[in-house]
MARZAVEX-725059 format. One record per residue (C-alpha): residue in three letters; x, y, z. Coordinates in steps of 0.2 Angstrom, whole numbers, padded with zeros to 4 digits, always signed. Example, Ala and Ser with C-alpha at 12.3 -4.5 7.8 and 13.67 -1.06 7.14 Angstrom:
// residues 2
ALA+0062-0022+0039 SER+0068-0005+0036 
//
This chain:
// residues 305
MET+0256+0142-0077 LYS+0270+0146-0065 LYS+0286+0137-0071 GLN+0299+0128-0060 ASN+0316+0132-0064 ILE+0323+0114-0064 GLU+0336+0106-0075 LYS+0329+0092-0086 GLN+0344+0081-0082 ASN+0339+0082-0065 VAL+0321+0074-0071 LYS+0330+0062-0082 ASN+0342+0057-0068 TYR+0327+0054-0055 TRP+0317+0042-0067 GLU+0332+0033-0074 ASP+0332+0020-0060 LYS+0313+0023-0054 THR+0304+0017-0070 PRO+0285+0017-0067 GLN+0276+0001-0063 THR+0292-0010-0059 TRP+0286-0010-0041 TYR+0271-0019-0045 SER+0279-0037-0046 ASN+0291-0046-0034 LYS+0295-0058-0048 ASP+0312-0060-0056 LEU+0311-0052-0074 THR+0326-0062-0081 GLN+0318-0079-0076 SER+0302-0076-0084 PRO+0300-0060-0094 VAL+0282-0065-0100 SER+0276-0069-0082 TRP+0284-0052-0075 PHE+0276-0042-0089 ASN+0260-0050-0089 GLU+0258-0047-0070 LEU+0262-0028-0071 SER+0250-0027-0086 TYR+0236-0035-0075 LYS+0240-0025-0060 ARG+0239-0009-0071 TYR+0222-0012-0079 ASN+0214-0021-0065 VAL+0220-0013-0049 PHE+0229+0004-0051 TYR+0221+0011-0066 GLU+0205+0001-0069 TYR+0198+0015-0080 LEU+0213+0014-0093 LEU+0207+0000-0104 ASP+0192+0011-0109 VAL+0199+0028-0111 ALA+0216+0023-0119 GLU+0206+0015-0133 PHE+0219+0001-0136 ASN+0207-0009-0148 TYR+0202+0006-0158 HIS+0217+0011-0168 SER+0223-0004-0177 GLY+0233+0000-0193 GLU+0236+0017-0187 LYS+0253+0026-0182 VAL+0253+0029-0163 LEU+0266+0038-0154 GLU+0268+0035-0135 ILE+0277+0050-0125 GLY+0284+0042-0110 THR+0284+0023-0112 GLY+0289+0018-0094 ILE+0291-0002-0096 GLY+0280-0001-0112 THR+0264-0009-0105 ASP+0253+0004-0114 LEU+0264+0003-0129 VAL+0262-0017-0131 SER+0244-0015-0128 TYR+0242-0004-0143 ALA+0254-0016-0153 LYS+0245-0031-0149 ASN+0229-0023-0156 GLY+0237-0020-0172 SER+0243-0002-0171 ILE+0260+0003-0180 VAL+0269+0010-0164 SER+0283+0022-0160 GLY+0288+0028-0142 VAL+0301+0040-0134 ASP+0306+0041-0117 LEU+0319+0053-0108 THR+0327+0038-0100 GLU+0338+0024-0107 ASN+0332+0012-0094 ALA+0314+0014-0100 ILE+0318+0012-0118 GLU+0328-0004-0115 MET+0314-0011-0104 THR+0300-0007-0118 LYS+0311-0017-0131 LYS+0311-0031-0119 HIS+0294-0030-0117 LEU+0289-0030-0136 GLN+0302-0043-0139 ALA+0294-0055-0125 PHE+0278-0055-0136 ASN+0286-0055-0153 LEU+0280-0038-0156 LYS+0290-0023-0166 ALA+0290-0005-0165 GLU+0293+0007-0180 ASN+0303+0018-0168 LEU+0309+0017-0149 LEU+0320+0032-0145 VAL+0328+0041-0131 ALA+0321+0058-0132 ASP+0314+0074-0125 ALA+0295+0077-0125 GLU+0298+0095-0128 ASN+0309+0091-0144 LEU+0302+0075-0151 PRO+0312+0069-0166 PHE+0299+0068-0178 LYS+0293+0079-0192 ASP+0276+0087-0192 ASN+0260+0078-0196 GLN+0267+0060-0193 PHE+0254+0051-0182 ASP+0236+0046-0181 LEU+0237+0046-0161 VAL+0248+0053-0148 TYR+0247+0045-0132 CYS+0254+0052-0116 PHE+0250+0046-0098 GLY+0257+0054-0084 VAL+0273+0063-0092 LEU+0271+0080-0097 HIS+0268+0086-0079 HIS+0284+0081-0076 THR+0294+0091-0089 PRO+0299+0108-0085 ASN+0289+0116-0100 THR+0273+0107-0100 ASP+0265+0120-0113 LYS+0280+0116-0125 GLY+0277+0096-0123 ILE+0259+0099-0128 GLN+0263+0109-0142 GLU+0274+0095-0149 VAL+0260+0083-0147 ILE+0251+0093-0158 ARG+0264+0096-0171 VAL+0267+0078-0174 LEU+0248+0074-0175 LYS+0242+0072-0194 PRO+0228+0084-0197 GLY+0212+0075-0189 GLY+0223+0064-0178 LYS+0218+0062-0160 PHE+0228+0065-0144 ILE+0225+0057-0128 ILE+0235+0064-0112 MET+0234+0062-0094 LEU+0239+0076-0081 TYR+0238+0076-0063 SER+0223+0085-0056 ARG+0220+0094-0040 GLY+0209+0080-0032 TRP+0206+0074-0015 LYS+0224+0068-0011 HIS+0231+0084-0016 TYR+0221+0095-0004 PHE+0220+0081+0010 LYS+0236+0071+0010 ARG+0249+0083+0001 LEU+0243+0100+0008 PHE+0235+0095+0024 ILE+0244+0081+0032 PHE+0261+0085+0023 GLY+0261+0103+0021 LEU+0252+0109+0036 LEU+0252+0095+0049 LYS+0270+0089+0046 GLY+0275+0107+0042 TYR+0282+0105+0022 LEU+0274+0120+0017 PHE+0282+0131+0030 LYS+0298+0122+0028 TYR+0299+0120+0008 GLY+0285+0130+0001 TYR+0271+0124-0011 ASP+0281+0118-0026 LYS+0293+0107-0016 THR+0280+0100-0006 VAL+0271+0095-0021 ASN+0287+0088-0029 LYS+0292+0078-0012 THR+0274+0070-0010 THR+0268+0066-0027 GLU+0277+0049-0032 VAL+0278+0032-0026 GLN+0297+0035-0020 GLY+0295+0053-0016 ASP+0306+0068-0018 SER+0301+0070-0037 PRO+0313+0084-0044 LEU+0297+0092-0054 THR+0279+0088-0053 TYR+0265+0100-0058 VAL+0247+0098-0052 LEU+0236+0106-0064 THR+0218+0114-0064 LYS+0206+0113-0077 LYS+0208+0131-0081 VAL+0226+0130-0083 ILE+0225+0115-0096 LYS+0213+0126-0106 GLN+0224+0140-0106 ILE+0239+0130-0113 PHE+0227+0122-0127 GLN+0219+0139-0131 SER+0231+0145-0143 LEU+0233+0127-0152 LYS+0223+0121-0167 THR+0212+0107-0160 GLU+0193+0102-0160 SER+0182+0093-0149 MET+0192+0093-0134 THR+0186+0084-0118 ILE+0193+0086-0100 ARG+0186+0074-0088 ARG+0193+0068-0071 TYR+0196+0050-0066 ARG+0203+0038-0052 LEU+0201+0040-0034 GLY+0216+0031-0031 GLU+0223+0027-0014 PHE+0213+0018-0001 PHE+0198+0019-0014 ASP+0206+0009-0027 TYR+0220+0000-0019 ALA+0228-0001-0002 PRO+0243+0010-0001 TYR+0260+0007+0008 ASN+0255-0010+0017 SER+0238-0001+0023 ARG+0221-0006+0020 LYS+0208-0001+0008 LEU+0191+0008+0013 PRO+0176-0003+0015 GLY+0170-0009-0002 PHE+0153+0000+0002 ILE+0161+0018+0003 THR+0171+0015-0012 LYS+0154+0010-0022 LEU+0145+0025-0015 PHE+0159+0037-0022 TYR+0158+0029-0039 PHE+0139+0027-0039 PHE+0138+0046-0037 SER+0152+0049-0049 LEU+0161+0059-0036 GLU+0178+0054-0045 LYS+0173+0067-0058 LEU+0174+0080-0044 LEU+0187+0072-0033 GLY+0199+0062-0045 GLU+0217+0063-0047 ASN+0219+0062-0065 TYR+0212+0073-0079 ILE+0211+0064-0096 ILE+0212+0076-0110 LYS+0205+0071-0127 GLY+0204+0078-0144 PHE+0209+0081-0162 LYS+0221+0091-0171 SER+0211+0103-0182 ASP+0210+0098-0201 GLU+0209+0113-0212 ASN+0201+0103-0226 ASN+0187+0099-0214 LYS+0176+0114-0215 ARG+0166+0109-0200 ASN+0169+0118-0183 PHE+0167+0106-0170 ASN+0170+0117-0156 GLN+0155+0129-0162 LYS+0140+0125-0152 HIS+0122+0126-0161 SER+0105+0125-0156 VAL+0094+0111-0159 TRP+0083+0123-0171 GLN+0099+0128-0180 VAL+0104+0108-0184 LEU+0086+0105-0189 TRP+0086+0119-0200 ASP+0103+0115-0209 GLU+0098+0097-0210 TYR+0082+0105-0219 LYS+0091+0116-0231 ASN+0103+0101-0235 TYR+0088+0091-0240 LYS+0080+0104-0250 LYS+0096+0105-0261 
//
């Protein structure tokens, strides 16, 4: 993957006053923190990312040590904590960590660690967490490969990772490259990388955004010790799931048709990558494929023993 030569401080400065999800509500946080956080949570899981309640597995990691890389305002970290996880979180910005602390406090929840930290240099020892969760963050760090290496490093053997990275879905080609890139001339004026940076986030002009292919993601993980990894697309997003920029959604029957035929698996804008860190004490190779007959023969041999 071609790396962009962007200073990490520029990334930090951009997100310091643009913490994701804060634009979901017009309410005053200081007047009613619980109400404000509840509204953001509702919109996250019922409007903007309906698939997230399923893929994030909030209610399946009770009692486990969970690390979120890139907490934002803490909506997902709070969801893990509410379901009994022992949570820790890091974010590149001070504001996000302060917001996450307020979010936890609003619901009388606690975190084991909440730290301002760099995803490429996590302040944890090896083999610490049962689950590492990172939603929409590592495509904003200069060295995405290093960030993913850190995910695997801090996981316990057999621990699980859930990562979301941007994919080249319908919006990438139609909105970013066709409308902005060709019709508005961004590609000719700025080139590919800056065109993508300028058109991927709600506020625009992101200093750094990678939009990845499945092939590149596989290459990143190729040298890492993982098992049972899956890469799947989700979310049609704008105009299908919600109306952006005071516009209108597409007619409901069109959206239903797209999801009925599972077109989000082809056109979706989010890749969800799930898998496990290899456990050397577990001799079974989950990545090795066997025929049905091989499985039956192995079972027969085990039975005869």
